[in-house]
C-alpha positions in Angstrom: -23.6 13.1 -71.8 -21.7 13.5 -68.6 -19.4 10.6 -67.9 -18.7 9.7 -64.3 -15.7 7.5 -63.8 -15.7 5.1 -60.9 -12.6 5.3 -58.7 -10.3 2.3 -58.9 -10.4 -0.3 -56.2 -6.8 0.4 -55.1 -7.6 4.1 -54.6 -10.6 3.2 -52.5 -8.4 1.0 -50.3 -5.9 3.8 -49.9 -8.6 6.3 -48.9 -10.1 3.9 -46.5 -6.8 3.4 -44.7 -6.4 7.1 -44.4 -9.8 7.5 -42.6 -9.3 7.0 -38.8 -11.3 4.2 -37.3 -13.1 4.6 -34.0 -11.0 3.3 -31.1 -12.6 1.3 -28.3 -12.1 3.2 -25.1 -10.2 1.1 -22.5 -10.5 2.2 -18.8 -7.1 2.8 -17.3 -5.7 0.4 -14.7 -6.6 1.8 -11.3 -5.5 -0.7 -8.7 -2.4 0.4 -7.0 -2.8 -1.4 -3.7 -4.1 -4.9 -2.8 -5.2 -6.4 0.6 -5.5 -10.2 0.8 -7.8 -11.1 3.7 -8.3 -14.7 5.0 -10.7 -15.7 7.7 -9.6 -19.2 8.7 -11.8 -22.2 8.0 -15.1 -20.2 7.3 -17.3 -22.5 5.2 -18.8 -21.5 1.9 -22.1 -22.8 3.3 -22.3 -19.9 5.9 -21.1 -17.4 3.3 -23.8 -18.2 0.7 -26.6 -19.8 2.7 -26.2 -18.0 6.0 -26.4 -19.7 9.4 -27.3 -23.3 9.5 -30.6 -23.5 11.5 -29.9 -27.1 12.5 -26.8 -26.0 14.4 -28.2 -23.1 16.3 -28.9 -25.1 19.4 -27.0 -26.6 22.3 -27.2 -30.2 21.2 -25.4 -29.8 17.8 -23.9 -26.3 17.9 -22.8 -26.0 21.5 -24.9 -22.8 21.7 -25.0 -21.3 25.2 -27.8 -18.7 24.6 -30.0 -20.1 21.9 -32.7 -17.3 22.1 -30.1 -14.5 21.7 -28.3 -16.2 18.8 -31.6 -16.9 17.0 -32.8 -13.4 17.6 -29.6 -11.9 16.1 -28.9 -14.2 13.2 -31.8 -16.6 12.4 -33.6 -15.5 9.3 -36.2 -17.3 7.2 -34.4 -17.3 3.9 -30.8 -17.9 2.8 -30.5 -14.4 1.4 -31.7 -12.7 4.6 -29.5 -15.0 6.7 -26.3 -14.4 4.9 -27.0 -10.6 4.9 -27.5 -10.7 8.6 -24.3 -12.7 9.1 -22.1 -10.9 6.6 -23.6 -7.5 5.8 -20.5 -6.0 4.2 -19.9 -9.0 2.0 -23.5 -9.0 0.7 -24.4 -5.3 0.8 -21.1 -4.0 -0.6 -18.9 -6.8 -2.1 -21.8 -8.6 -3.8 -23.2 -5.2 -5.2 -19.8 -3.8 -6.4 -17.5 -6.8 -6.8 -17.6 -10.6 -7.4 -18.0 -13.7 -5.3 -17.0 -17.2 -6.2 -17.7 -20.5 -4.5 -21.5 -20.9 -4.3 -21.8 -24.6 -5.0 -25.6 -24.3 -5.0 -25.3 -22.1 -8.1 -22.6 -24.1 -9.9 -19.6 -22.0 -8.8 -16.7 -24.2 -7.6 -13.6 -23.0 -5.8 -11.3 -25.6 -4.4 -7.9 -26.2 -2.8 -5.7 -28.4 -4.8 -3.1 -29.5 -2.1 -5.2 -32.5 -1.1 -4.6 -31.9 2.6 -7.4 -29.4 3.4 -5.8 -27.8 6.4 -4.1 -24.5 7.2 -0.4 -24.4 6.4 -0.8 -26.3 3.0 -3.7 -24.0 2.2 -1.9 -20.7 3.0 1.1 -21.9 1.1 -1.1 -22.7 -2.0 -2.9 -19.3 -1.6 0.3 -17.3 -1.3 2.7 -19.1 -3.6 0.4 -20.1 -6.5 1.0 -23.8 -6.3 0.6 -26.7 -3.7 3.7 -28.3 -2.2 3.5 -31.9 -1.1 6.4 -31.3 1.3 4.2 -29.1 3.4 2.1 -31.8 5.1 1.6 -30.5 8.6 0.9 -27.3 10.4 4.1 -27.6 12.3 6.2 -27.5 9.1 9.2 -25.2 9.3 10.0 -22.1 7.3 8.3 -22.1 4.0 10.8 -23.0 1.2 8.6 -21.4 -1.4 8.5 -17.7 -2.5 5.2 -16.0 -1.6 3.7 -13.4 -3.8 4.3 -10.9 -1.0 8.0 -11.6 -0.9 8.2 -11.5 -4.7 6.4 -8.2 -4.9 8.7 -6.8 -2.1 11.6 -7.1 -4.5 9.7 -5.4 -7.4 10.2 -1.7 -8.2 7.7 0.4 -6.4 6.9 -2.2 -3.8 10.0 -2.6 -1.7 9.3 -1.7 1.9 5.6 -1.3 1.1 4.6 -4.9 1.9 3.4 -6.3 5.3 1.5 -9.3 6.8 -0.7 -9.4 9.9 -2.1 -12.7 11.2 -3.5 -14.0 14.5 -1.8 -17.4 14.0 1.8 -17.7 15.1 2.5 -20.0 12.2 2.4 -17.1 9.8 6.0 -16.4 10.8 7.0 -19.7 9.2 4.5 -19.5 6.3 6.0 -16.1 5.2 9.5 -17.3 6.2 10.1 -14.1 8.1 13.8 -14.5 8.3 14.1 -14.5 4.5 11.2 -12.3 3.5 12.5 -9.0 4.7 9.1 -7.4 5.3 7.2 -7.0 8.5 5.2 -10.0 9.7 3.1 -9.7 12.9 1.8 -13.1 14.0 0.6 -14.8 17.2 0.9 -13.3 20.7 4.1 -11.4 20.1 3.5 -7.7 21.2 3.4 -5.7 18.0 5.3 -2.5 19.0 8.7 -1.6 20.5 10.7 1.5 21.2 9.0 4.7 22.1 5.2 4.0 22.0 2.1 6.2 21.8 -0.5 5.7 24.5 -2.6 3.6 22.0 0.4 1.4 21.1 1.2 0.8 24.8 -2.4 -0.2 25.4 -2.4 -2.7 22.6 0.9 -4.1 23.7 -0.5 -4.6 27.2 -3.4 -6.5 25.7 -1.0 -8.9 24.0 1.2 -9.3 27.1 -1.4 -9.6 29.8 -4.4 -11.4 28.3 -4.8 -15.0 29.3 -4.1 -17.2 26.2 -7.2 -19.2 25.3 -5.2 -20.6 22.4 -1.5 -20.8 22.7 -0.6 -19.8 19.1 -3.6 -17.7 18.1 -4.3 -14.2 19.4 -7.9 -12.7 19.4 -8.9 -11.1 16.1 -9.8 -7.8 17.8 -6.2 -7.4 19.2 -4.7 -7.9 15.7 -7.2 -5.5 14.2 -6.1 -2.7 16.5 -2.4 -3.2 15.7 -3.2 -3.4 12.0 -5.1 -0.1 11.9 -2.2 1.6 13.8 0.3 0.2 11.3 -1.8 1.2 8.3 -2.0 4.8 9.5 1.7 5.1 9.9 3.3 3.0 7.2 0.8 3.0 4.3 1.7 -0.3 2.7 0.8 -1.1 -0.9 0.4 -4.9 -0.4 -1.1 -6.3 2.8 -2.1 -9.7 4.1 -4.6 -10.0 6.9 -5.3 -13.3 8.5 -8.2 -13.7 11.1 -8.3 -17.0 13.0 -11.3 -17.2 15.3 -13.7 -18.6 12.8 -11.6 -21.8 12.6 -10.8 -22.0 16.3 -14.4 -21.8 17.5 -15.5 -24.4 15.0 -12.9 -26.8 16.4 -14.2 -26.0 19.9 -17.7 -27.0 18.7 -19.1 -23.6 19.4 -21.3 -22.7 16.5 -22.6 -19.6 18.2 -19.1 -18.2 18.6 -18.2 -19.2 15.1 -21.1 -17.2 13.8 -20.4 -14.2 16.0 -16.7 -14.2 15.1 -17.6 -14.4 11.4 -20.0 -11.4 11.8 -17.2 -9.6 13.6 -14.7 -10.3 10.8 -17.2 -8.9 8.4 -17.2 -5.7 10.5 -13.4 -5.6 10.7 -13.2 -5.9 6.9 -15.7 -3.1 6.5 -13.7 -1.0 9.0 -10.5 -1.6 7.1 -12.2 -0.8 3.7 -13.8 2.4 5.1 -10.5 3.5 6.7 -8.5 3.0 3.5 -11.1 4.7 1.3 -10.9 7.7 3.6 -7.1 8.0 2.8 -6.1 9.7 -0.5 -3.4 7.0 -1.2 -6.0 4.2 -1.1 -9.2 5.9 -2.2 -10.6 4.3 -5.4 -7.2 2.5 -6.0 -7.4 -0.4 -3.7 -8.6 -4.0 -4.3 -9.6 -6.4 -1.5 -9.4 -10.2 -2.1 -11.3 -12.1 0.7 -11.1 -15.8 1.1 -10.3 -18.8 3.4 -7.6 -21.4 3.7 -9.8 -24.5 3.7 -13.5 -25.6 3.9 -15.2 -28.0 6.3 -17.6 -30.9 6.1 -21.4 -30.6 6.4 -23.5 -32.4 9.0 -24.7 -32.1 12.6 -21.3 -33.1 14.0 -19.0 -33.1 10.9 -19.1 -29.3 10.5 -16.3 -29.1 13.1 -13.9 -31.0 11.0 -11.6 -30.7 8.0 -8.5 -32.4 6.7 -7.1 -34.9 4.2 -10.0 -37.5 4.6 -12.8 -35.0 5.0 -15.0 -34.8 1.9 -16.1 -31.3 1.2 -13.3 -29.6 3.0 -11.7 -28.8 -0.3 -14.5 -26.4 -1.2 -13.7 -22.8 -0.4 -14.8 -19.3 -1.6 -13.3 -16.1 -2.9 -14.6 -12.5 -3.0 -13.0 -9.6 -4.9 -13.8 -5.9 -4.5 -12.0 -3.1 -6.3 -11.9 -0.4 -9.0 -10.8 -2.9 -11.8 -13.3 -5.7 -10.9 -16.6 -5.7 -12.8 -19.6 -5.7 -10.5 -20.8 -9.2 -11.5 -21.9 -10.2 -8.0 -22.2 -13.8 -7.0 -20.8 -15.7 -10.0 -22.8 -18.8 -11.2 -21.9 -21.6 -13.5 -18.3 -20.5 -14.0 -15.2 -22.5 -14.7 -13.7 -24.1 -11.6 -11.4 -21.7 -9.7 -8.6 -22.9 -7.5 -6.9 -21.6 -4.4 -3.6 -21.5 -6.3 -5.0 -18.8 -8.6 -5.1 -16.2 -5.7 -1.4 -15.3 -5.7 -1.2 -14.6 -9.4 -4.5 -12.8 -9.4 -3.2 -10.5 -6.6 -0.1 -9.7 -8.7 -2.1 -9.2 -11.9 -4.3 -6.7 -10.2 -1.2 -4.7 -9.6 0.0 -5.1 -13.2 2.6 -7.7 -12.2 3.1 -11.1 -13.8 3.7 -13.6 -11.0 2.4 -16.4 -13.1 4.9 -15.7 -15.9 7.8 -15.1 -13.5 7.4 -18.2 -11.3 7.3 -21.6 -13.2 4.5 -23.9 -12.1 2.2 -21.3 -10.7 -1.5 -21.1 -11.7 -2.9 -18.5 -14.0 -4.9 -15.5 -12.6 -8.7 -15.9 -12.2 -10.4 -14.9 -15.4 -12.9 -12.0 -15.3 -11.9 -10.3 -12.0 -10.2 -7.5 -13.8 -11.3 -5.4 -16.8 -7.7 -5.3 -18.1 
């Protein structure tokens, strides 16, 4: 009889440990550049529902050419309306990235500063936490460290950070005297020294255009300066702040609000396309797109926001980039806050702003595969 001895349990364990186990493949971190884009005061309602039909008239929306506006942007469904208004957001970002803030689908994004207007919102967005001291838009230089300033002191980022905004207050929000990175804001001409013909033309627009708003330049002017700077300086971290969507709402011009929102969508597409055509940015750049505050709903109330305005705390966030899973419009997710934007921006670059700065929020879960 042939006897077969069973191997001892200890020997089996040793042999098992010697056999290599399959390793789960982890995609490498690809984001090397981040652009944070804010379009001031654009409601989540327009982003997710499209134009409000009840406001597309003279009586409630101050519309000057109702037929033209309805021809261009009136659609029979929310999906068709939002795609007509923001085609890049819905045809590209929603297909390849993520959107948060559709209250109709149970996705909540909110400011936590309690004031629901611009300076407190941008401070929360850029520093990772609200600050009760910042209680007015005329507040002085920001005492808090923005994520852009923090990154500018990190290895690999110094001299590769910049901010562009149509609102003059960004000079104070970024504390330009302390920040030591370029901040273009308001009506100050963007260029100096020996200029190219294109730069001289842009400077002329800044100098010679009648100011409709004293402290807010037109979005198109800033876009031209931004693209010129991008081509020359190639920053790794960039803030872009468009302002007309808020200004036209305060003016009670729903038609111009919609047209400026549509134009911002085109500007964002132009920026994305330009960067994807450049080897430094191609397939290694993430866009975070958001707003500083929401607004109220209603036939007249849509013009307003602020401390006592219910609903103005509700905002939205979109993320598009090589490390962001293409989950589209998120639904039924845990509440996201404006204070999570700064640490999320840093985390996408492999940096821990949340861990380095006490009191800041954690990054948004699920926007990066890492």
